[in-house]
C-alpha positions as CSV (number, residue, x, y, z in Angstrom):
1,X,16.6,-18.9,-20.4
2,X,13.7,-17.2,-18.4
3,X,13.5,-18.4,-14.9
4,X,10.8,-17.9,-11.9
5,X,11.3,-16.4,-8.8
6,X,8.0,-16.9,-6.7
7,X,7.6,-15.2,-3.5
8,X,5.9,-16.8,0.2
9,X,3.0,-13.9,-1.1
10,X,1.9,-15.4,-3.4
11,X,3.9,-12.9,-5.9
12,X,6.5,-13.9,-8.9
13,X,9.3,-12.2,-11.1
14,X,9.9,-13.3,-14.1
15,X,13.9,-13.0,-14.8
16,X,16.9,-14.0,-17.2
17,X,20.0,-15.0,-15.5
18,X,22.6,-12.3,-16.2
19,X,19.9,-9.4,-16.9
20,X,18.9,-6.9,-15.2
21,X,15.5,-6.7,-13.6
22,X,12.8,-4.2,-14.0
23,X,8.7,-4.5,-12.8
24,X,7.4,-6.0,-16.9
25,X,8.2,-9.8,-15.2
26,X,6.2,-9.2,-12.3
27,X,3.2,-10.7,-11.4
28,X,1.4,-9.3,-8.0
29,X,-0.2,-11.1,-5.5
30,X,-3.8,-10.0,-5.0
31,X,-3.0,-8.7,-1.6
32,X,-0.1,-6.2,-3.2
33,X,-2.1,-5.5,-6.0
34,X,-4.9,-3.8,-3.8
35,X,-2.4,-1.9,-2.3
36,X,-1.8,1.2,-4.1
37,X,-6.1,0.9,-4.0
38,X,-6.2,0.7,-0.7
39,X,-3.6,3.9,0.3
40,X,-6.4,6.0,-1.9
41,X,-9.2,5.1,-0.2
42,X,-7.0,6.0,3.4
43,X,-6.2,9.4,2.0
44,X,-9.8,9.7,1.4
45,X,-11.0,8.5,4.9
46,X,-8.9,11.6,6.2
47,X,-9.9,13.9,4.2
48,X,-13.3,12.9,5.4
49,X,-12.9,12.7,8.8
50,X,-11.2,16.2,8.8
51,X,-14.2,17.6,7.2
52,X,-16.6,15.7,9.9
53,X,-14.3,16.4,12.7
54,X,-16.3,19.6,14.0
55,X,-19.6,17.6,13.5
56,X,-18.4,14.6,16.0
57,X,-16.4,14.4,19.1
58,X,-13.1,15.4,18.7
59,X,-11.8,13.1,20.8
60,X,-13.0,10.2,18.6
61,X,-12.2,11.5,15.3
62,X,-8.4,12.5,17.6
63,X,-7.7,8.9,17.6
64,X,-9.3,7.8,14.1
65,X,-7.1,10.2,12.3
66,X,-4.2,8.7,14.1
67,X,-4.6,4.9,13.5
68,X,-5.0,6.8,9.6
69,X,-2.3,8.9,9.3
70,X,0.2,6.2,10.7
71,X,-1.0,3.5,8.4
72,X,-0.7,6.5,5.5
73,X,2.8,6.7,6.3
74,X,3.3,3.3,6.6
75,X,2.3,2.9,3.2
76,X,4.6,5.7,1.7
77,X,7.5,4.5,3.7
78,X,10.6,3.8,0.7
79,X,11.8,0.5,0.9
80,X,15.3,0.6,0.2
């Protein structure tokens, strides 16, 4: 018998009682589905900012870079 677990974010997990969960039964909500794309966009922004650093205000660039790197680090953190 298949069960469905509805998470608060909108993701759903289909599973059978007593069986190991795998990713094939996960349906992601729009936010979690977009997360890998947002992470890549942040990485691209970091590259662009680094390339522009010599042409713009170094203090402003450093502030923006700090925010971008903090977001990338948070997104890449492994959840245990």
